[in-house]
N, C-alpha and C positions, 0 to 999 in steps of 0.2 A: 396245764393243770391236770393232775392225775386223779382219775375216778377211783374211789375206794374199792378194794377187791370184793367187798361184801355184795356189790352190785353186778359182779361179773356175769352171773348166770342170766340176768334179765336185761341188761342195758344194751343200747345200740353199740355197734363196733366203734372202737377208737380209730383215728386215722392210721396208726401204725399197723392195725390189724386188717385194713382193707385189701392190700395186695394179696394176702393169703386167701381172704374171702372171695375176691375176684377169681383167683385160680380155681378154687373149689367149684364156684358157680359155672365157670366156662367149661369145666371138665364133666359137668353133670348132664346126662342125656335129657332129663326133664327140662332143665333151663335152656339147653340147646334147641329143644323143640319150640319153646316160647320165642326164642330169638328168630328161628326160622319163620315163624308166623308173623312176628312184628317187622322183621327186616328181610323179606324174601330176596334171595340172591346175594345177600351180603355175607361174606365169609366170617365165620366166628372169630378168626384171628384179627380181622379188622375191627370188630366190635370190642374184642379184648384189648387191643391197643388203645382204643378210645377210653375204655374203662380205666385202664392203668394211668391215664392222664388226669384222673380225678383223685386228688390227694385227700379230699374230705367227703363225707356223706352229702353235704350241701352242694359240693361240686358235682357229685353224681346225680343229684336231683335236678340241678339246673341243666346238665348235659343230656340226660336221658328222660327223666320223668316229665319235665316241663313240656318239652316238645311233643312227647307221646300224648299228654293230656290235651294239648291244643288240637292235635289231629283228631283225637277221640271226640272232643266237644264239637268239632266241625262236622263230624259224621253223625253223631248220636244225640245232638241237642240243638236247641234254637238259641243257645247262648247261656253264659254263666257269669254272674257278677256278684260282688260283695259290697255291702255298706258297712264300712268300718269307721264311720264319722264319730262314733261315741267313744272310741278308744284312741290311745296315742301309739302310733306305729313305732315309736322308740321304746315302748314298754315291753315287758315280757309277761305273758298271761297263761293261765290254764283255761283253755276253751272247753266248756262242757256243753255238748250239743245233743239234740235229738239224733236218732240213729236210723237212717233209711237204707244205706248201702254199705255192705261189709267193707269194701275196698275204697270206694270213691269219696265217702264222706270226708275222710281225713286227707286223701290224695288231692282232692280239689281245694281243700283248705290250704294246703301247702302252696299250690299255684297261686291262689288268690292273695295269700299273705305277701308274696313277692309282687304281685300286680299292684297292691295298694301301698307298697313302699316299705314293708318290713325288710330288715337286712338279713333275716333268717326265716326258716320255715318252722315246723314244730316237731317235737318228739311225740310219737303216736303210741297209745296204749293198745295192744293187740292180744287177744286171748290165745293161750297156747293150744286150744282146741282146733285152731285154724292152721297149725304149724306142724302137722304130722310128717310132711316131707322135709328132709334135711335142707334141700336147696331153697325151699320157701322160707324156712327159718333163717337161713343165711341172707336171703334177699331182703327180708323185712328189716333185719338188723343193719344191713348196709343202708337202708332207706330210713334210718333214724327212728326205728320202732323199739319200744321196750315191752317186755313180755309180762302179761297178766297170767299168773299161774292159777289154774282152776282144778277142780276135782281132786283136791287134797284132803286128807283127814283134818278134823277141826283144829287140832293144835298146830299142825304144819300150815294150815290155811291162815291162822292168826299171824304166824311168823312171816309168811309170804306177803300178807297185806301190809304188815309193818314195814317190811323191806321195800315194797313198792311205793308206799307213802314217803318213806325217807328218800327214795330215788327221785320222786316227783319234786320234792322240796329242793333237793340237790340240783336238779336240772334247771329250775327257775333261778335259784339264788346264786349258785356257783358256776354253772355252765352258761348262764345267760341265754337259755333256750325258752321257747314256748312249748307248751304241752297240750295235746288233745286227748280227751277221754269222753266216751259216750256216757250219757246220763243214766244208763242202765246196762245191765249185762244182756247182750243180744239185742236184736232189732225189735221194736214194737210192731208186732205183726198186724195190728189193727190201726197203727198210726196214732194211737192215743198216747201221746208222749208224756211220760211222767218220770221225774228224777227219783231214783232209788236212794232213800236216806243212807243206806248201807255204803253207797259210793262215797258220800260225804264223810261218814264215820271213818272210812279207810283213809281219806285224804287228811283227816285231822289226827291221824296216828303219828305223823311225822311233824317236824318243826318244833318250835319252842313256845311255851306259855299256855294260855287257856285254849280251849277248842276254837273259840272265835278268832283268837290271834293266829292260831295255826292255819285256819282256813284263809284268813286275810293274807298270810304270807304266800299263798299260791295265786293271788290276784285273779280270781275266777271271773270269766266272762261267759255269760249264757249266750249260746250261738244257735240261731234258728237256721235250719236247712230246709228249703222248700223246693221240691221237685214237682213239675207239672204232671209228669207221668212216672210211675215207678215200674221199671221193666220186670221186677220180681213180684209184682202184685199177684199174678196167677199162681206162682210158686208158694207164696205166703197163704193164699186162700186154700190151696191144696193141702198144705200142712195143717191148717186149722181144721179142715174136715177130718184129716187123719187123726189128729189129737182128739177130736170129738168122738170118733168111732172106735178108737183103739186105746184102751185104758193104759197100756204100758208102751205107748208109741215111742220109738226112738228113731231119730233121723238115720238114714242110710249113710255109709261112709262117704259117698260122692256128693251128698246133697249140698254141703257148704261150698264145694268147688263149683257145682252147677250154679248156685246162687251168685257166687263171685263172678263167674264168667258172664252170666245173664245180666247182672247189674252193670258190668263194665261196658259191654257192647250194645246193650239194648237201648231203645229210644227213650229219651228222658224229657223231651220238650224243653221248656225254659227252667233254669235253675237259679235260685237266689240264696245267698248267704247273708245273714244280718247279725252283726255283733251288737248285743245290748251293752249298756254301760257296765264296767267292772263293778262287782258287788261289794267292794271294800267299804264304801260309805254306808251301804245297807247293813253290813256286818257290825259296823261301829254302833248301830242302834240296838244291838242284841246282847250287849255286855252282861245284862242282868237276867237273861232268859235262862231258865233251868236247863241243864244238859239234856234231860229227857225230852224237852220240846224243841231244842235248838235245831237239830238236823231236819226235823219235819218242817220247821219254819223256813229254813234256808232252801230246802227242796221245793217248797211251794213258791217261794220267790223266784227261783230259777225257772220253774214251770211257767209262771205268769209272764216272765220276760221272753221266754222262747215262744210261747203262744201269741203274745202281743205282736211279735215281730215276724210272724209268718207272712210270706207273700202268697195270697190266695189267687189261684188261677181258675178259669172256667171249669176245669175238671172237678175242683173241690165244690164249687157252688152248684153245679148240675147234679152231682152225686147227692148233696144234701137235700136238694129239692125233690129228687127222685125218691129218696128214702122217706121223706116226710110227706110226700104226696101233695105238694103244692108248688107254686112258683114264686115263693117269697123272695128269692134272691135273683130273679130273672133280669134285674137291671145290671147284673154282673156278667152276663153272657148273652150271646146271640143265638138265634135258631140254628145257625151253622155250627156254632160251638157245641150245642147240645147234640146235634146229629153226629158230629165227629166223635164226641165222647161215647155215644151209644155204640157206634161202629167199633171204636177202640175196645170198649168193654166186651163186646161179643167176640171179637178177635182174640182177646186174652183168655176169655173163658174157654174158647175152643182148644186152647193149648193144654188144658188140664187133663192129665192122663190118670184116671182112677177107675177101678173095676166097677164101682157103683157111685158115680158122681151125683151129688145132691145139688142139682142146678140152682134151685131157689136159694139154698144156703150159701153156695159159692158166690152167686151174684150179690146177695145181701152183704156178705163179708167184704167183697171187693168194693162195693159202694161205700161201706162203712170206712174202709181205709182212706178213701178220698174225702169223705164227709167229716171225719173227726178233726183234721186240722182246722176246718172252717168252724166247727162247733167250739173248739177250744179257743180259737182266735176271738170269736164274738164274745165268749164268756169272759176272756181276759180284758177285753175292752170295756 
């Protein structure tokens, strides 16, 4: 099945394009440096031969990405699992999740979809702000990513949003793929996860029929991602102080790369993914809701489902009690858990490099990152 040319600039590579993409990657010094780090002592030619034996992106993911993620989880986590009991592994869905980690949120979903019995992984929405290096752009398109175009003038942005929505509908209906998209642009630095209605408006630009029918054609599944520890917590706290202190703050060119690297290799503790029921039945109850209310209502429903299905760890409950100055949730953690979290917190705060660090502010921000999932979970229940 041929993908329409209108999607050429944003879609993942087609199988016939992979050999050329592999050649470009293998010839790039930046990609070679990554290979040398991941596979010390293994000749590039040997890796290239193995890549060329992967005729599809799914083959590439199973050959390279799956094993890499298994090794990573063995080193940097206490395990990662997914509850997909509320969905059919034979179906195709648009997973809308909270966003903790730039790279791993979607990468781990791919691995977990295979683990629970899906016959394919998912196509991943990734912002072009992360793709400044040509080899990175090639690599993500080899890895089943499609590109979210940002920083465009309003008219071009509207056209880009329509094209992306059309592509998502095409991926689900015609390519028989799953799709992953974050519930908001960028990560929630304070872990107060809220779906942006604008994301849903974009999704309803494609497809046929009413806005409700167009959303239903994407078979949206709210996905909760719970990390016991966020390796980027101190980087997020640092950025929050920088934004507070500098009116026109802009991230430095290397900041996203540092966050990606820290998120991948840093310690995460336990990780849990939970798929809520597909929202198609819920959408069927909204046929008469005015368009002005519709996207806010759907966003609120997705939020409730994500919040309800968080898995809370002692890190979340200790942080909540520390912020609120009580021990209301002490039945959810031990004295050892609390002591460990406090040591962890101080260790992460010590990594923050600022000319004038506001220690009280940074500590409060980091505690809030861990407390907000618990607050939202209890509110949703």
